[in-house]
Steps between C-alpha positions, in 0.01 A plus 500: 500500500562214260559165664763246392221281364338762278801704387513522120775308326716679244619263228754660269383502137762392249499839331580677826775253585658557160462877525674501838771271363572746220593754767193710570148357512262791447205622703327161517809345659532782752135461600545126539814529714336759725196275536713196582684686773188661645338157520812363665485771769133432563561128534792548737313746721202265520737209571646690795147558628417130471819392676474759777138554614612778735556718189125499428444851638747651257386284211134586554580871513697466177195339339276781621732766362520313173120497470487872575800621299653236273772731368630589847512137610662388176775760523600345829454139391709553186785664689829309444583439866157344558604207284819450702319528834222261398739243353731496801215497747318217324818290487560552872142408586516190279809387690293487817561841655146632561626777728750639250493877564499577130134398482415821683587678177146420380378779725750742347371416150143564611595822675684628190196427284268670749723808515513520120121465474428727798289211621372519862702242691716436804747213520803391701816478291852367559790720606842409365817681606302791639287554190172396341537435126191541284581335165489735200469808724783546751573449868409664830782535751397388848816473710462262791155375399429128497146517364315757296159575353406658170180702486374610160198679365375764258699773674836321513693244701719475809744239625525486880735300716657556843509872567503602134230570245589562136259659257526357151512803269223556246755413233679206662787526253623815675690493828337641812584502872560137594410381149756379244336477162575280203602788280395541139734490203326629189597597149296623207593585144341470158164413655638197685514494879683272741390477865714303744555491875841504664482222757797540731354365824239222460649198683401267213664697220767326290531179705822307459697800378721752672299806597580849613411516868410867525222693337628724222531870585282732295797644307589152377139425410499815290805373311306179423207708375722710275674198351169320451360796307810496280464126438133537411583780256753266340259205484173653387596620149655172381452215752122466496487138609723556802286799599174307472631202695664710771185704557274192498708268719718696740377658822802548724872568498711404802855626556768232531877542547732537204760224456805532724735509204308778327225508240127471546256231615142410423281207599157343476387242756243224492157571655557880492331557164519864399799590716863537399809596693783713370793699625485877465480568124808700401352612168190462288641225278546269799143565615366434150694179439405378849134522398578309179680232704281462808166521321610189309564322831163624626316359199677166506461451875129577470463266201662216695210509746271407210710264287806286570788559258766287670470171689644458851873573521704197390828638637651597163684834497605722211677826433299821470712782346363752749579293812817380674340178629360197312122516470213248486268495201235710677761767577626495141146558375447796731832656400449445128156660509628798697791550260266473205339810650834673552608427143166629375550828684846557354382386156283810478698734719830459309355697208434800725845539656818662373874475555628260764148442630390376159790253490408382848133458405583301184740285702237427767250399233745261334629355825168424666329393176773242437517393865125447529493307172782270614311429823177434309686241292636354823148474636367338184778238510485438874189282511395708798185660358135399510300505175385853583858588586620381159240719331605795714873462435438448128319834492787675678746339261313622192506858625871489583592331173317774310705756689829335402434616144510865612841661440716627784795739442832310501644688798193426712492135392868463590435656841211258562707198406795616711274548803354151455848347460613657828188382680537149362864483610400613849224237511737221398752606761230496765300193394714293262411395143163576348242222527537261206160595359599866480839428345314348208277804435 
């Protein structure tokens, strides 16, 4: 495996930065972002090994699997929760906690890679809450066990602990006795295919967000599959960029609770590149616009590991039209980029709807186009951007200003402005007057 001293650097060419700023980026940008995040995972895993020598057995096995079957090892190493585990473990070890139990997760990574590759190996792995989790595959239920061993080889794998032994099925993404798989969510239409995993049990999924505590029943999973297929059928004919970016960057979906007051939720978290959380999609439009929204967050979060767009927080706070609370510059940038994606979705989709849905689609385009542009102007005036950040926001601004020239039916435009007026009044009641800088925009 690559060491921290030999890992390739990934400078961001100006043309890719500008392409991403415009809203998409293209295949070269997607390749770069994937490479940046893969390198980050490799560095973090090696860093854990260096900080915790007792993880050498797992790390060495991971190297052996990688030499034997690079694809199998990489599918584990790229898995979103691996980034979260490695980051948290490295931070704990750096703070002087060499016996932090999370370091034992190195063995689980190695075991998952060995199982995927059918590589001959045997290794002790951690048990957490009566289960052994193998990242990117699933978990073996071992009630009462405190330690466990994974044995893998050409003819399959078993996980043994206490009085139980669980055979990992030949296709690990199907449930079996004692085995809870990470189940597939797939969709295919018009020659384009989307392959995702539903991660509803990895302990490192969606950190810092509310999570559903129980694994989804199969009937509910089937509803997700049906809605995903509908969303993909909506996206493929007319939203080519969203399709390409979703397929290239996303690997997992994790269920999260819907808001208490109603509506839907979605989220992307730092260090979990390729994973998004969302509440159960009620219809295909929500699923589709969630991809448009969260893929933007995914791209920007990945880019920020390669280039700094904002300096350290100076304490200044501003209004974001999609939030109830004042936001720092970094938060404004994330929200503006995400809503650039949302506006772009409705910009195309509004021409393929009819009746009330068409009015709603036009209104969403106008509302989020104007909101994102206002925030971009806030960012440009804030003094809170690096030179690369100024280039990035200027690119976003150009795209949004071009869109302001596109006509919106009067009824939809009135609905968008009324919705923004209500939200602004609520914000003022909650937080007081707008910041002076924003009152001048």
